[in-house]
Backbone as CSV, one residue per row, in Angstrom:
resi,resn,N_x,N_y,N_z,CA_x,CA_y,CA_z,C_x,C_y,C_z
1,UNK,-0.030,4.693,-7.769,-0.740,4.160,-8.914,-0.493,2.655,-8.978
2,UNK,-1.543,1.945,-9.353,-1.476,0.496,-9.564,-1.846,0.225,-11.012
3,UNK,-1.406,-0.880,-11.546,-1.767,-1.275,-12.895,-2.523,-2.590,-12.815
4,UNK,-3.753,-2.609,-13.344,-4.571,-3.822,-13.414,-4.814,-4.074,-14.888
5,UNK,-4.096,-5.054,-15.448,-4.152,-5.234,-16.895,-3.627,-3.977,-17.557
6,UNK,-4.445,-3.352,-18.353,-4.040,-2.101,-19.007,-4.745,-0.885,-18.398
7,UNK,-5.308,-1.091,-17.214,-6.006,-0.011,-16.530,-5.134,0.548,-15.413
8,UNK,-4.927,1.843,-15.463,-4.192,2.530,-14.401,-5.193,2.882,-13.306
9,UNK,-4.878,2.493,-12.090,-5.742,2.752,-10.943,-5.012,3.740,-10.043
10,UNK,-5.565,4.926,-9.942,-4.982,5.985,-9.122,-5.757,6.090,-7.818
11,UNK,-5.058,6.147,-6.709,-5.682,6.396,-5.407,-5.270,7.807,-5.002
12,UNK,-6.247,8.681,-4.888,-5.991,10.080,-4.586,-6.548,10.446,-3.223
13,UNK,-5.694,10.991,-2.365,-6.126,11.542,-1.085,-6.199,13.054,-1.266
14,UNK,-7.407,13.594,-1.199,-7.619,15.025,-1.424,-8.018,15.657,-0.098
15,UNK,-7.151,16.529,0.402,-7.412,17.188,1.684,-8.734,17.947,1.621
16,UNK,-9.576,17.708,2.598,-10.862,18.368,2.668,-11.980,17.613,1.958
17,UNK,-11.615,16.607,1.185,-12.640,15.843,0.459,-12.636,14.362,0.822
18,UNK,-11.466,13.762,0.921,-11.385,12.344,1.220,-10.517,11.590,0.240
19,UNK,-10.753,10.307,0.142,-9.967,9.416,-0.705,-10.805,8.984,-1.904
20,UNK,-10.177,8.999,-3.069,-10.859,8.679,-4.317,-10.035,7.678,-5.109
21,UNK,-10.718,6.944,-5.987,-10.058,6.040,-6.924,-10.427,6.498,-8.325
22,UNK,-9.430,6.594,-9.167,-9.653,6.961,-10.570,-9.143,5.833,-11.448
23,UNK,-9.953,5.426,-12.413,-9.559,4.387,-13.363,-9.262,5.023,-14.710
24,UNK,-8.177,4.594,-15.308,-7.783,5.106,-16.621,-7.413,3.910,-17.499
25,UNK,-8.313,3.532,-18.391,-8.067,2.413,-19.294,-7.304,2.945,-20.502
26,UNK,-6.155,2.350,-20.787,-5.334,2.773,-21.920,-5.796,2.008,-23.157
27,UNK,-6.389,2.735,-24.089,-6.914,2.119,-25.312,-5.833,2.013,-26.377
28,UNK,-5.967,1.024,-27.232,-5.090,0.896,-28.392,-5.551,1.880,-29.462
29,UNK,-4.656,2.253,-30.358,-5.017,3.154,-31.451,-6.227,2.612,-32.205
30,UNK,-7.238,3.453,-32.360,-8.429,3.077,-33.109,-9.437,2.250,-32.331
31,UNK,-9.118,1.883,-31.119,-10.043,1.078,-30.319,-11.202,1.960,-29.851
32,UNK,-12.417,1.470,-29.928,-13.568,2.283,-29.523,-13.581,2.562,-28.020
33,UNK,-14.051,3.731,-27.677,-14.163,4.131,-26.272,-15.026,3.139,-25.494
34,UNK,-16.032,2.585,-26.158,-16.932,1.632,-25.502,-16.162,0.432,-24.937
35,UNK,-15.098,0.031,-25.590,-14.305,-1.097,-25.100,-13.654,-0.748,-23.765
36,UNK,-13.124,0.470,-23.659,-12.520,0.908,-22.407,-13.550,1.073,-21.317
37,UNK,-14.724,1.597,-21.678,-15.794,1.755,-20.701,-16.238,0.408,-20.156
38,UNK,-16.326,-0.583,-21.035,-16.714,-1.931,-20.611,-15.683,-2.503,-19.639
39,UNK,-14.417,-2.327,-19.971,-13.350,-2.834,-19.109,-13.367,-2.132,-17.748
40,UNK,-13.592,-0.828,-17.759,-13.660,-0.070,-16.503,-14.848,-0.538,-15.668
41,UNK,-15.976,-0.780,-16.305,-17.172,-1.257,-15.586,-16.917,-2.607,-14.917
42,UNK,-16.204,-3.482,-15.619,-15.883,-4.790,-15.038,-15.002,-4.635,-13.799
43,UNK,-14.028,-3.723,-13.867,-13.150,-3.494,-12.727,-13.911,-2.835,-11.578
44,UNK,-14.784,-1.899,-11.891,-15.621,-1.281,-10.854,-16.450,-2.339,-10.125
45,UNK,-17.017,-3.259,-10.872,-17.822,-4.330,-10.268,-16.951,-5.209,-9.372
46,UNK,-15.747,-5.532,-9.833,-14.849,-6.361,-9.034,-14.446,-5.652,-7.740
47,UNK,-14.354,-4.323,-7.789,-14.005,-3.529,-6.614,-15.231,-3.171,-5.773
48,UNK,-16.396,-3.625,-6.209,-17.673,-3.351,-5.544,-17.943,-1.849,-5.437
49,UNK,-17.628,-1.133,-6.514,-17.920,0.292,-6.618,-19.154,0.416,-7.509
50,UNK,-20.223,1.016,-6.958,-21.484,1.120,-7.694,-21.607,2.471,-8.385
51,UNK,-22.598,2.595,-9.239,-22.844,3.862,-9.944,-23.101,5.013,-8.972
52,UNK,-23.704,4.699,-7.833,-23.985,5.764,-6.865,-22.715,6.270,-6.183
53,UNK,-21.632,5.518,-6.290,-20.348,5.933,-5.725,-19.574,6.857,-6.670
54,UNK,-19.979,6.901,-7.931,-19.214,7.640,-8.939,-19.495,9.133,-8.870
55,UNK,-18.450,9.918,-9.140,-18.552,11.372,-9.188,-18.028,11.866,-10.526
56,UNK,-18.715,12.832,-11.112,-18.275,13.392,-12.383,-17.427,14.651,-12.218
57,UNK,-17.705,15.490,-11.216,-16.959,16.749,-11.124,-15.474,16.537,-10.814
58,UNK,-14.667,17.504,-11.207,-13.253,17.505,-10.879,-13.077,17.859,-9.403
59,UNK,-11.933,17.488,-8.839,-11.671,17.786,-7.434,-11.806,19.278,-7.136
60,UNK,-11.296,20.115,-8.019,-11.350,21.561,-7.777,-12.797,22.035,-7.674
61,UNK,-13.678,21.471,-8.498,-15.091,21.841,-8.433,-15.715,21.398,-7.106
62,UNK,-15.345,20.218,-6.640,-15.849,19.733,-5.360,-15.323,20.584,-4.207
63,UNK,-14.041,20.969,-4.286,-13.462,21.813,-3.243,-14.137,23.182,-3.206
64,UNK,-14.386,23.751,-4.380,-15.055,25.052,-4.440,-16.460,24.966,-3.848
65,UNK,-17.193,23.920,-4.163,-18.543,23.743,-3.624,-18.495,23.599,-2.112
66,UNK,-17.503,22.875,-1.609,-17.345,22.705,-0.165,-17.048,24.044,0.499
67,UNK,-16.188,24.837,-0.120,-15.851,26.143,0.439,-17.063,27.076,0.457
68,UNK,-17.882,27.025,-0.591,-19.099,27.845,-0.655,-20.063,27.420,0.446
69,UNK,-20.241,26.105,0.622,-21.138,25.600,1.667,-20.655,26.027,3.048
70,UNK,-19.346,25.962,3.273,-18.801,26.312,4.582,-18.951,27.810,4.858
71,UNK,-18.794,28.632,3.845,-18.914,30.079,4.063,-20.371,30.491,4.237
72,UNK,-21.309,29.725,3.675,-22.734,30.033,3.812,-23.269,29.601,5.175
73,UNK,-22.631,28.603,5.765,-23.152,28.037,7.013,-22.496,28.598,8.184
């Protein structure tokens, strides 16, 4: 894990899927979520990570989908 300002940057190596980066902006009490989203977007831009690079599913969901695809093929 790395810390960039108040954003925790996790680098995850997931066997069978690849390498991922997760951003976790630590908000202050009462701070709007939009502020954290804005900060995360700025860091994504600095890292040259585009919207098409983003994934919403959890790793377990991706692994299950991969296993289903492999068993079907």
